[in-house]
C-alpha positions as CSV (number, residue, x, y, z in Angstrom):
1,A,170.0,76.9,23.3
2,E,167.9,76.6,20.2
3,P,164.4,75.0,20.7
4,D,164.0,71.4,19.7
5,G,161.7,70.6,16.7
6,F,158.3,68.9,16.9
7,G,158.6,65.4,18.1
8,E,157.0,62.5,16.2
9,Q,154.3,62.1,18.8
10,Q,153.4,65.8,18.4
11,I,153.3,65.6,14.6
12,A,151.2,62.4,14.8
13,L,148.8,64.2,17.2
14,L,148.6,67.2,14.8
15,Q,147.9,64.9,11.9
16,T,145.1,63.3,13.9
17,F,143.6,66.7,14.6
18,A,143.9,67.6,10.9
19,N,142.1,64.4,9.9
20,Q,139.4,65.0,12.4
21,A,139.0,68.5,11.1
22,V,138.6,67.2,7.5
23,I,136.0,64.7,8.7
24,A,134.1,67.4,10.6
25,I,134.2,69.8,7.6
26,E,133.0,66.9,5.3
27,N,130.2,66.0,7.8
28,V,129.1,69.7,7.8
29,R,129.0,69.7,4.0
30,L,127.1,66.4,3.9
31,F,124.7,67.6,6.6
32,K,124.0,70.8,4.6
33,E,123.6,68.7,1.5
34,L,121.2,66.4,3.3
35,E,119.3,69.3,4.7
36,A,119.0,70.8,1.2
37,R,117.8,67.4,-0.2
38,N,115.3,67.0,2.6
39,S,114.1,70.5,2.0
40,D,113.7,69.7,-1.7
41,L,111.9,66.5,-0.9
42,T,109.6,68.2,1.6
43,E,108.8,70.9,-0.9
44,T,108.1,68.3,-3.7
45,L,105.9,66.3,-1.3
46,E,104.0,69.4,-0.3
47,Q,103.5,70.3,-4.0
48,Q,102.3,66.7,-4.8
49,T,100.0,66.7,-1.8
50,A,98.5,70.0,-2.9
51,T,98.1,68.7,-6.5
52,A,96.4,65.6,-5.2
53,E,94.1,67.6,-2.9
54,I,93.0,69.8,-5.9
55,L,92.4,66.7,-8.0
56,R,90.3,65.2,-5.2
57,V,88.2,68.4,-5.0
58,I,87.8,68.4,-8.8
59,S,86.4,64.9,-8.7
60,S,84.0,65.6,-5.9
61,S,82.8,69.0,-7.2
62,Q,81.6,68.2,-10.7
63,T,78.7,70.7,-10.6
64,D,80.5,73.6,-8.9
65,V,84.0,74.9,-9.6
66,Q,84.1,77.3,-6.6
67,P,85.6,74.7,-4.1
68,V,88.4,74.1,-6.6
69,F,89.2,77.8,-6.9
70,E,89.2,78.1,-3.1
71,T,91.5,75.1,-2.7
72,I,93.9,76.5,-5.4
73,A,94.0,79.9,-3.6
74,E,94.8,78.2,-0.3
75,N,97.6,76.0,-1.6
76,S,99.1,78.8,-3.8
77,L,99.3,81.0,-0.7
78,R,101.1,78.4,1.3
79,L,103.5,77.0,-1.3
80,C,104.6,80.4,-2.6
81,D,105.1,82.0,0.8
82,A,102.8,84.8,-0.5
83,T,101.1,87.8,1.2
84,F,97.9,86.9,-0.6
85,S,96.7,84.7,-3.4
86,T,93.8,85.2,-5.8
87,V,92.0,83.2,-8.5
88,F,90.3,85.3,-11.3
89,R,87.8,84.3,-13.9
90,F,87.6,86.0,-17.3
91,D,84.2,85.8,-19.1
92,G,85.4,87.4,-22.3
93,E,84.6,91.0,-21.2
94,L,85.4,91.4,-17.4
95,V,87.8,89.9,-14.9
96,H,86.0,88.5,-11.9
97,L,87.5,87.7,-8.5
98,E,86.6,84.1,-7.5
99,A,88.8,83.3,-4.6
100,L,91.0,85.3,-2.2
101,R,93.3,84.3,0.7
102,N,95.3,85.8,3.6
103,T,95.2,89.6,3.4
104,T,94.3,92.3,6.0
105,P,90.6,93.2,6.1
106,E,91.4,96.5,4.5
107,G,93.5,94.8,1.8
108,A,90.8,92.2,1.1
109,D,88.2,94.9,0.8
110,A,90.4,96.9,-1.6
111,I,90.8,93.8,-3.9
112,R,87.1,92.9,-3.8
113,N,86.0,96.5,-4.5
114,A,88.3,96.6,-7.5
115,F,86.6,93.8,-9.3
116,P,85.0,93.0,-11.7
117,M,87.0,95.2,-14.1
118,P,87.9,95.1,-17.8
119,P,91.3,93.7,-18.4
120,S,92.5,96.9,-20.0
121,R,92.3,98.6,-16.5
122,G,93.9,95.9,-14.4
123,G,97.3,95.0,-13.1
124,A,99.4,91.8,-13.4
125,S,96.4,89.5,-13.7
126,A,94.7,91.5,-16.4
127,R,98.0,91.8,-18.3
128,C,98.4,88.0,-18.0
129,I,94.9,87.4,-19.4
130,L,95.4,89.9,-22.3
131,T,98.8,88.5,-23.3
132,R,97.9,84.9,-22.5
133,S,101.3,84.5,-20.8
134,I,102.9,84.6,-17.4
135,V,103.5,88.0,-15.9
136,H,106.3,88.1,-13.3
137,I,107.2,91.4,-11.7
138,S,110.0,91.4,-9.2
139,D,109.2,94.9,-7.8
140,V,105.9,96.6,-8.8
141,R,107.4,100.0,-7.7
142,E,110.0,99.7,-10.4
143,D,107.6,98.5,-13.1
144,P,106.3,101.5,-15.2
145,D,103.4,99.4,-16.6
146,Y,102.0,98.4,-13.2
147,V,98.9,100.5,-12.6
148,L,97.6,99.3,-9.2
149,L,100.2,100.8,-6.9
150,G,97.6,101.8,-4.4
151,L,96.4,98.2,-4.1
152,A,100.1,97.2,-3.7
153,E,100.5,99.7,-0.8
154,T,97.3,98.6,0.9
155,N,98.2,94.9,0.7
156,K,101.9,95.5,1.4
157,F,103.4,93.6,-1.6
158,R,106.3,94.3,-3.9
159,S,106.6,91.2,-6.1
160,I,103.7,89.7,-8.0
161,L,103.3,86.6,-10.2
162,S,100.3,85.8,-12.4
163,V,99.8,82.7,-14.4
164,P,97.0,82.4,-17.1
165,M,94.3,79.7,-17.2
166,L,94.1,78.8,-20.9
167,R,91.5,76.6,-22.6
168,D,92.3,75.8,-26.2
169,G,94.6,78.8,-26.1
170,N,91.9,81.1,-24.9
171,P,92.2,82.8,-21.5
172,I,89.5,81.9,-19.0
173,G,91.2,83.3,-15.9
174,A,94.4,83.7,-13.9
175,I,96.0,82.6,-10.6
176,T,98.0,85.4,-8.9
177,V,100.2,85.5,-5.9
178,A,102.0,88.5,-4.3
179,A,104.8,88.8,-1.7
180,P,106.4,91.6,0.4
181,R,109.9,90.9,-0.8
182,A,111.2,92.7,-3.9
183,V,112.7,89.6,-5.4
184,P,111.5,87.2,-8.1
185,F,109.5,84.1,-7.2
186,P,111.6,80.9,-7.6
187,D,111.1,78.8,-10.7
188,K,109.6,75.9,-8.6
189,Q,106.9,78.2,-7.4
190,V,106.2,79.4,-11.0
191,E,105.9,75.7,-12.0
192,V,103.5,75.0,-9.1
193,L,101.2,77.8,-10.3
194,K,101.3,76.6,-13.9
195,T,100.2,73.1,-12.6
196,F,97.4,74.7,-10.6
197,A,96.3,76.7,-13.6
198,D,96.1,73.5,-15.7
199,Q,94.0,71.9,-12.9
200,A,91.7,74.9,-12.7
201,V,91.1,74.7,-16.5
202,I,90.2,71.0,-16.1
203,A,87.8,71.8,-13.3
204,V,86.1,74.6,-15.3
205,E,85.8,72.3,-18.4
206,N,84.5,69.4,-16.3
207,T,81.8,71.6,-14.8
208,R,80.9,73.0,-18.2
209,L,80.6,69.6,-19.7
210,F,78.7,68.1,-16.7
211,N,76.2,71.0,-16.8
212,E,75.9,70.7,-20.6
213,I,75.2,66.9,-20.3
214,Q,72.7,67.6,-17.5
215,D,70.9,70.2,-19.7
216,K,70.9,67.9,-22.7
217,T,69.6,65.0,-20.6
218,H,66.9,67.2,-19.2
219,Q,65.9,68.3,-22.6
220,L,65.8,64.7,-23.9
221,E,63.7,63.6,-20.9
222,V,61.3,66.4,-21.5
223,A,61.1,65.7,-25.3
224,N,60.7,61.9,-24.5
225,R,57.9,62.7,-22.0
226,H,56.2,64.9,-24.5
227,K,56.5,62.2,-27.2
228,S,55.0,59.6,-24.8
229,E,52.2,61.9,-23.8
230,F,51.5,62.7,-27.5
231,L,51.5,59.0,-28.5
232,A,49.3,58.1,-25.5
233,N,46.8,60.9,-26.3
234,M,46.7,60.1,-30.0
235,S,46.3,56.4,-29.3
236,H,43.4,57.0,-27.0
237,E,41.8,59.2,-29.6
238,L,42.3,56.6,-32.3
239,R,41.0,53.6,-30.3
240,T,37.4,54.7,-30.2
241,P,36.7,55.1,-33.9
242,L,38.9,52.1,-34.6
243,N,36.9,49.9,-32.3
244,A,33.8,51.0,-34.2
245,V,35.4,50.1,-37.5
246,I,36.3,46.6,-36.2
247,G,32.9,46.1,-34.5
248,F,30.9,47.1,-37.6
249,S,33.1,45.0,-39.8
250,E,32.4,41.9,-37.6
251,V,28.6,42.7,-37.6
252,L,28.5,42.9,-41.4
253,L,30.5,39.7,-41.8
254,E,28.0,37.9,-39.5
255,R,25.2,39.0,-41.9
256,M,23.3,40.7,-39.2
257,F,22.1,43.3,-41.7
258,G,21.7,40.9,-44.7
259,E,23.8,39.0,-47.1
260,V,27.1,40.3,-48.6
261,N,28.5,39.2,-51.9
262,P,32.0,37.5,-52.1
263,K,33.8,40.7,-53.1
264,Q,32.2,42.6,-50.2
265,E,33.2,39.8,-47.8
266,E,36.8,40.0,-49.1
267,Y,36.9,43.7,-48.5
268,L,35.3,43.4,-45.1
269,N,37.9,40.8,-44.1
270,D,40.6,43.2,-45.2
271,I,39.1,46.0,-43.2
272,L,38.8,43.7,-40.1
273,S,42.3,42.4,-40.4
274,S,43.8,45.9,-40.9
275,G,41.8,47.3,-38.1
276,K,42.9,44.6,-35.7
277,H,46.5,45.1,-36.7
278,L,46.2,48.9,-36.2
279,L,44.6,48.3,-32.8
280,S,47.4,46.0,-31.8
281,L,49.9,48.7,-32.8
282,I,48.0,51.3,-30.8
283,N,47.9,49.0,-27.7
284,D,51.6,48.5,-28.0
285,I,52.2,52.2,-28.2
286,L,50.0,52.8,-25.1
287,D,51.9,50.1,-23.2
288,L,55.3,51.5,-24.1
289,S,54.2,55.0,-23.1
290,K,53.0,53.7,-19.7
291,I,56.3,51.9,-19.1
292,E,58.4,55.0,-20.1
293,A,56.2,57.2,-17.9
294,G,56.6,54.7,-15.0
295,R,52.8,54.2,-14.9
296,M,52.8,50.5,-15.9
297,E,51.8,48.5,-12.8
298,L,51.8,44.7,-12.8
299,E,49.1,42.8,-11.2
300,S,51.7,40.2,-10.1
301,Q,50.6,36.9,-8.6
302,P,51.5,33.2,-9.0
303,F,50.2,31.5,-12.1
304,D,50.6,28.2,-13.9
305,L,53.3,28.7,-16.5
306,P,52.7,25.4,-18.4
307,A,49.0,26.3,-18.8
308,A,49.9,29.8,-20.1
309,L,52.4,28.2,-22.6
310,D,49.7,25.8,-23.8
311,N,47.2,28.7,-24.2
312,A,49.7,30.8,-26.3
313,L,50.3,27.7,-28.5
314,T,46.6,27.3,-29.1
315,L,46.3,30.8,-30.3
316,I,49.3,30.4,-32.7
317,R,48.7,26.9,-33.9
318,E,46.3,27.7,-36.8
319,R,48.6,30.4,-38.2
320,A,51.6,28.0,-38.0
321,A,49.6,25.3,-39.9
322,R,48.6,27.8,-42.6
323,H,52.3,28.6,-43.2
324,G,53.2,24.8,-43.2
325,L,55.3,25.1,-40.0
326,R,55.8,22.3,-37.4
327,L,55.5,23.1,-33.7
328,E,57.5,21.3,-31.0
329,V,57.0,21.8,-27.3
330,T,59.3,20.7,-24.4
331,V,58.3,21.7,-20.9
332,D,60.2,20.6,-17.8
333,P,57.8,18.4,-15.7
334,G,59.1,20.1,-12.5
335,L,58.1,23.6,-13.8
336,G,55.0,24.9,-12.1
337,E,54.0,28.4,-11.0
338,V,55.9,31.6,-11.7
339,K,55.2,35.0,-10.3
340,G,54.0,37.8,-12.6
341,E,51.0,39.1,-14.5
342,E,49.8,36.3,-16.7
343,R,48.3,38.5,-19.4
344,K,51.6,40.4,-19.8
345,V,53.6,37.1,-20.0
346,K,51.2,35.8,-22.6
347,Q,51.7,39.1,-24.5
348,V,55.4,38.4,-24.6
349,L,54.9,34.8,-25.6
350,L,52.5,35.6,-28.4
351,N,54.9,38.3,-29.7
352,L,57.8,35.8,-29.9
353,L,55.7,33.0,-31.4
354,S,54.1,35.4,-33.9
355,N,57.6,36.6,-35.0
356,A,58.8,33.0,-35.3
357,V,55.8,32.2,-37.6
358,K,56.3,35.5,-39.5
359,F,60.0,35.0,-40.2
360,T,60.2,31.2,-40.8
361,P,59.8,30.1,-44.4
362,E,57.2,27.4,-45.3
363,G,58.3,23.9,-44.2
364,G,60.3,25.2,-41.2
365,K,60.0,24.4,-37.5
366,I,59.3,26.4,-34.3
367,S,60.3,25.0,-30.9
368,L,58.9,26.2,-27.6
369,S,60.8,25.0,-24.5
370,A,60.6,25.9,-20.8
371,S,62.9,24.8,-17.9
372,L,64.2,25.8,-14.5
373,N,67.6,27.4,-14.3
374,D,69.1,29.0,-11.1
375,G,65.7,29.6,-9.5
376,M,64.3,31.2,-12.7
377,A,62.0,29.9,-15.3
378,E,63.7,30.0,-18.7
379,I,61.4,30.1,-21.7
380,S,62.8,29.8,-25.3
381,V,61.2,30.2,-28.7
382,A,63.5,28.8,-31.5
383,D,62.8,28.9,-35.2
384,T,64.5,27.8,-38.4
385,G,64.0,31.2,-40.1
386,V,66.1,33.8,-41.7
387,G,68.2,34.6,-38.6
388,I,69.6,37.9,-37.5
389,A,73.1,39.3,-38.1
390,P,75.3,39.8,-35.0
391,E,75.4,43.6,-35.5
392,D,71.5,43.7,-35.5
393,Q,70.9,41.6,-32.4
394,E,70.6,44.5,-30.1
395,A,69.0,46.9,-32.6
396,I,65.9,44.7,-32.9
397,F,65.0,45.5,-29.3
398,E,64.9,49.2,-30.1
399,E,61.5,50.9,-30.8
400,F,60.4,51.1,-34.4
401,R,63.5,49.3,-35.6
402,Q,63.3,46.6,-38.3
403,V,66.4,45.0,-39.6
404,G,67.5,42.0,-41.5
405,S,67.1,40.5,-45.0
406,D,64.7,41.5,-47.7
407,Y,62.5,38.6,-46.7
408,A,62.3,39.9,-43.1
409,R,61.6,43.5,-44.2
410,K,58.7,42.3,-46.4
411,R,56.9,40.8,-43.4
412,E,54.2,42.9,-41.8
413,G,55.4,44.6,-38.5
414,T,55.8,47.8,-36.6
415,G,59.1,47.4,-34.9
416,L,57.5,47.8,-31.5
417,G,56.8,44.2,-30.4
418,L,60.3,43.2,-29.2
419,A,61.0,46.6,-27.5
420,L,57.8,46.1,-25.6
421,A,58.5,42.4,-24.8
422,R,61.9,43.2,-23.4
423,R,60.5,46.0,-21.1
424,L,57.6,43.8,-19.9
425,V,60.1,41.0,-19.1
426,A,62.3,43.5,-17.2
427,L,59.3,44.7,-15.2
428,H,58.9,41.1,-14.1
429,G,62.5,41.0,-12.9
430,G,63.7,38.9,-15.9
431,K,65.8,39.3,-19.0
432,L,65.1,38.8,-22.7
433,W,67.9,38.1,-25.2
434,V,68.4,36.5,-28.6
435,E,70.9,34.0,-30.1
436,S,71.0,33.8,-33.8
437,E,73.0,33.1,-37.0
438,P,71.9,34.4,-40.4
439,G,70.3,31.6,-42.4
440,K,70.1,29.2,-39.5
441,G,67.3,30.7,-37.4
442,S,67.0,32.5,-34.1
443,T,66.3,31.5,-30.4
444,F,64.7,34.1,-28.2
445,T,64.9,33.4,-24.5
446,F,63.4,35.1,-21.5
447,T,63.4,34.5,-17.7
448,L,60.8,34.9,-15.0
449,P,61.1,34.5,-11.3
450,V,59.6,31.2,-10.0
451,S,56.9,31.6,-7.4
452,G,58.6,31.8,-4.0
453,H,61.9,33.0,-5.5
454,G,61.3,36.3,-7.1
455,G,59.8,39.7,-6.0
């Protein structure tokens, strides 16, 4: 009898097996795809982690590029599955070995002993530097231009990859990896080395710029110190004869050696006035030199601020009257003692009041006010003078700077007073600033710690 055909149940069972086989095959495909994606993600994450690590080392090694080279060599070795990795530096004449990772002691010695060398005698790294392009050799034994076969034998590598470090198109080094397999390095690994090369250039440039800035800063500090010492020495040398000129002028004006005629008196007053002005300038230079050299020490103690304000006004009142200027004073009744050196504070006050008199046209007004504000004494000198343009309001605090209108430039001055005043206020732990509008006057304000609040 002929065998019966497959029954419906058998066919259904076979169909179920077939469906399950399809699902299993699809699962295997999906699993392999997932594994590949996971591998790609892991590789990408490792590359990003390595890049971040190198950037961290760059930011923390501004004065020394060596830690960056070492980190690049370490990560190049790991991410490229290499036998060894190297970082080379090119100084324009010779190729120098800067970092080396993971070779046998004999292989490491062979590499170290080969460098420095001129690029014309080197292998892949030298060729990379000379051509300013990537050199990628799948098998050094098959490359007729590769000249370091002995080095390849000692270090047991067949393939080699070298990526140049270029700054503004000029070679400054190369990163090189080698592997025992005679196959090309994958494109991803080539891209990794290109990224590392860019980072190495950033590190080298950062170090160069940082060292250059440090050198320039040191040179400026030395020049500034020499300038301060010169000014201080010259000022000391000038004070002795100048004091004699002032003293003899005063003696002659007091008629201690007989009468002087009107013309002689006029000339003597000019000599005395010019001598005192020059002495004031010399004293300002000496004070600035001391502050710049860190030799200015305040004899700080509590003193009566309202009394100091009154004293400064007394010294300026006659000059203000001669210029036809009105003086107004407003002092907070609760304001008492402040902490500082009274003589230096009076010096600041007199400078601000003298400037107000100097730059306020006849018929104008000068206002002096003092109040408490957030535990600090706030002293302001306001005038109805020529004012200061916004772009000049910081420049006026620079040494030897005079700005403003023709009227302002015609006034006698050295450009030192405000620079010195701001530094003296800063020594007291306060601030000095200006608020002004051209044609409407200026208000100079400075702060001092109230006794019991400041240091």
